C-alpha positions as CSV (number, residue, x, y, z in Angstrom):
1,X,-6.7,-13.6,-57.5
2,X,-8.3,-16.6,-55.8
3,X,-11.6,-14.7,-55.1
4,X,-11.9,-13.7,-58.8
5,X,-11.4,-17.3,-59.9
6,X,-14.1,-18.5,-57.4
7,X,-16.3,-15.8,-58.6
8,X,-15.9,-16.7,-62.2
9,X,-16.5,-20.4,-61.5
10,X,-19.8,-19.6,-59.7
11,X,-20.9,-17.4,-62.6
12,X,-20.1,-20.2,-65.1
13,X,-21.9,-22.8,-62.9
14,X,-25.0,-20.6,-62.1
15,X,-24.9,-17.8,-64.5
16,X,-28.5,-16.9,-64.2
17,X,-28.2,-16.5,-60.5
18,X,-24.7,-14.7,-60.3
19,X,-24.9,-11.2,-61.8
20,X,-21.2,-10.7,-62.7
21,X,-18.0,-12.5,-63.8
22,X,-15.9,-10.7,-61.2
23,X,-16.3,-9.2,-57.6
24,X,-16.9,-5.4,-57.3
25,X,-13.9,-3.1,-57.6
26,X,-12.5,-1.1,-54.7
27,X,-13.9,2.0,-56.5
28,X,-17.4,0.5,-56.7
29,X,-17.2,-0.7,-53.1
30,X,-16.4,2.9,-51.9
31,X,-19.4,4.3,-53.6
32,X,-21.6,1.6,-52.3
33,X,-20.6,2.2,-48.6
34,X,-19.9,6.0,-48.7
35,X,-23.6,6.9,-47.9
36,X,-23.7,4.8,-44.8
37,X,-23.9,6.8,-41.5
38,X,-21.6,4.5,-39.5
39,X,-22.2,6.1,-36.1
40,X,-26.0,5.7,-36.2
41,X,-26.3,2.4,-38.1
42,X,-27.4,-0.4,-35.8
43,X,-28.6,-2.7,-38.6
44,X,-27.3,-2.9,-42.0
45,X,-28.7,-5.3,-44.7
46,X,-26.7,-6.5,-47.6
47,X,-28.4,-8.2,-50.6
48,X,-26.5,-10.4,-53.0
49,X,-23.1,-10.1,-51.2
50,X,-21.4,-12.8,-53.3
51,X,-18.2,-13.8,-51.9
52,X,-18.2,-10.7,-49.5
53,X,-16.1,-8.0,-51.1
54,X,-18.5,-5.3,-49.9
55,X,-19.3,-7.3,-46.7
56,X,-15.8,-7.1,-45.5
57,X,-15.7,-3.3,-46.0
58,X,-18.9,-2.8,-44.1
59,X,-17.6,-5.0,-41.3
60,X,-14.4,-2.9,-41.2
61,X,-16.3,0.3,-40.7
62,X,-19.5,-0.6,-38.8
63,X,-20.1,-0.4,-35.1
64,X,-19.0,-3.1,-32.7
65,X,-22.5,-3.6,-31.5
66,X,-24.1,-3.4,-35.1
67,X,-25.6,-6.2,-37.1
68,X,-25.1,-7.0,-40.7
69,X,-27.8,-9.2,-42.3
70,X,-26.4,-10.7,-45.5
71,X,-29.0,-12.3,-47.9
72,X,-27.4,-14.6,-50.5
73,X,-29.2,-17.4,-52.4
74,X,-26.0,-19.1,-53.6
75,X,-24.9,-21.6,-51.0
76,X,-21.2,-21.6,-52.1
77,X,-21.1,-17.9,-51.5
78,X,-22.9,-18.3,-48.1
79,X,-20.0,-20.7,-47.1
80,X,-17.5,-17.9,-48.1
81,X,-19.5,-15.5,-46.1
82,X,-19.7,-17.6,-43.0
83,X,-15.9,-18.2,-43.1
84,X,-15.5,-14.5,-42.4
85,X,-16.2,-15.3,-38.8
86,X,-17.6,-12.0,-37.5
87,X,-20.3,-12.4,-34.9
88,X,-21.9,-9.3,-36.1
89,X,-22.6,-10.9,-39.5
90,X,-25.7,-13.0,-39.9
91,X,-25.7,-14.9,-43.2
92,X,-29.1,-15.7,-44.6
93,X,-29.5,-18.3,-47.5
94,X,-32.8,-17.0,-48.6
95,X,-34.6,-14.5,-50.9
96,X,-34.3,-10.8,-50.3
97,X,-38.2,-10.8,-50.7
98,X,-38.3,-12.1,-47.0
99,X,-36.5,-9.1,-45.5
100,X,-39.4,-8.3,-43.0
101,X,-39.6,-11.9,-41.9
102,X,-36.0,-12.0,-40.9
103,X,-35.9,-8.6,-39.3
104,X,-38.8,-9.9,-37.1
105,X,-36.9,-13.1,-36.4
106,X,-33.9,-11.2,-35.2
107,X,-36.0,-8.6,-33.3
108,X,-34.9,-5.7,-35.4
109,X,-37.4,-2.9,-36.0
110,X,-35.9,-1.3,-39.0
111,X,-32.8,-1.3,-41.3
112,X,-30.6,1.8,-41.2
113,X,-29.0,1.0,-44.5
114,X,-29.6,-1.5,-47.3
115,X,-26.7,-2.2,-49.7
116,X,-27.5,-4.3,-52.8
117,X,-25.6,-6.0,-55.4
118,X,-28.7,-7.9,-56.7
119,X,-28.6,-8.4,-60.5
120,X,-32.0,-7.0,-61.4
121,X,-31.4,-7.4,-65.1
122,X,-31.6,-11.1,-64.7
123,X,-34.4,-11.3,-62.0
124,X,-38.0,-11.7,-63.0
125,X,-39.8,-8.3,-63.0
126,X,-42.3,-9.4,-60.4
127,X,-39.6,-10.5,-58.0
128,X,-37.6,-7.2,-58.7
129,X,-40.7,-5.1,-57.7
130,X,-41.3,-7.3,-54.6
131,X,-37.8,-6.9,-53.4
132,X,-37.8,-3.1,-54.0
133,X,-41.2,-2.8,-52.0
134,X,-39.7,-5.0,-49.3
135,X,-36.7,-2.8,-49.0
136,X,-38.9,0.4,-48.8
137,X,-40.9,-1.2,-46.1
138,X,-37.9,-2.2,-43.8
139,X,-35.9,0.9,-44.3
140,X,-35.9,3.4,-41.3
141,X,-37.3,6.9,-41.9
142,X,-33.8,8.3,-42.3
143,X,-32.4,5.1,-43.9
144,X,-30.5,4.8,-47.2
145,X,-30.7,2.1,-49.9
146,X,-27.7,1.8,-52.2
147,X,-28.0,-0.4,-55.3
148,X,-25.7,-0.9,-58.2
149,X,-26.5,-2.0,-61.7
150,X,-24.7,-2.3,-65.1
151,X,-27.6,-0.4,-66.9
152,X,-30.2,2.2,-66.1
153,X,-33.1,-0.2,-66.5
154,X,-34.1,0.0,-62.8
155,X,-33.9,3.8,-62.5
156,X,-37.6,4.5,-63.3
157,X,-38.8,1.7,-61.1
158,X,-36.8,2.9,-58.1
159,X,-38.1,6.5,-58.6
160,X,-41.6,5.0,-58.5
161,X,-41.0,3.4,-55.2
162,X,-38.5,5.9,-53.3
163,X,-39.0,9.6,-52.8
164,X,-35.4,10.3,-53.6
165,X,-33.2,8.5,-56.1
166,X,-29.8,9.9,-56.9
167,X,-27.6,8.5,-59.6
168,X,-23.8,8.1,-59.7
169,X,-21.5,6.2,-62.0
170,X,-18.1,4.4,-61.6
171,X,-16.2,3.6,-64.8
172,X,-13.6,1.8,-62.6
173,X,-15.3,-1.5,-62.4
174,X,-15.7,-4.5,-64.7
175,X,-18.1,-3.8,-66.2
176,X,-18.6,-0.1,-65.3
177,X,-21.6,0.5,-63.0
178,X,-24.4,2.8,-62.0
179,X,-24.8,3.4,-58.3
180,X,-28.4,4.5,-57.1
181,X,-28.8,6.0,-53.7
182,X,-32.5,6.0,-52.6
183,X,-34.4,7.4,-49.6
184,X,-38.0,7.0,-48.4
185,X,-37.9,10.6,-47.0
């Protein structure tokens, strides 16, 4: 309950930078992480992790020698993420547009999976495209990008950037959400 109150508080304070009034449901979290090949994922990137609902699930399942780079622009949420205290988690208080810069900084060639909760509906269109192109650029050849949204507005944009885009839906979330699973190959 405390996490939901904190999430709502951040939404009320910074509504244009927080995409939801509640954290993701366990049903949505499952759909977001199901496509991950845990055995072969050395680097996972999470975009817009909020207070870490999906982050914690990723850390539970990922390899002991893996890295999770979490990009979050809300400093309050970054504090929540740092409090998780897992050495595999690298919290980055910066824009997802800078994915390539940070992969280079941490000497990581490519990301095996990108999980995103970014609220594209409230992000300027130019920034949205910039982030999608950055994801396509850093994703490994067999990598997967999973994105959820509350509308289908991003579907055509994703199809224009990725070779494969599959659509799923989970009604068991507030609000119900669409899940896009994208691949470069």
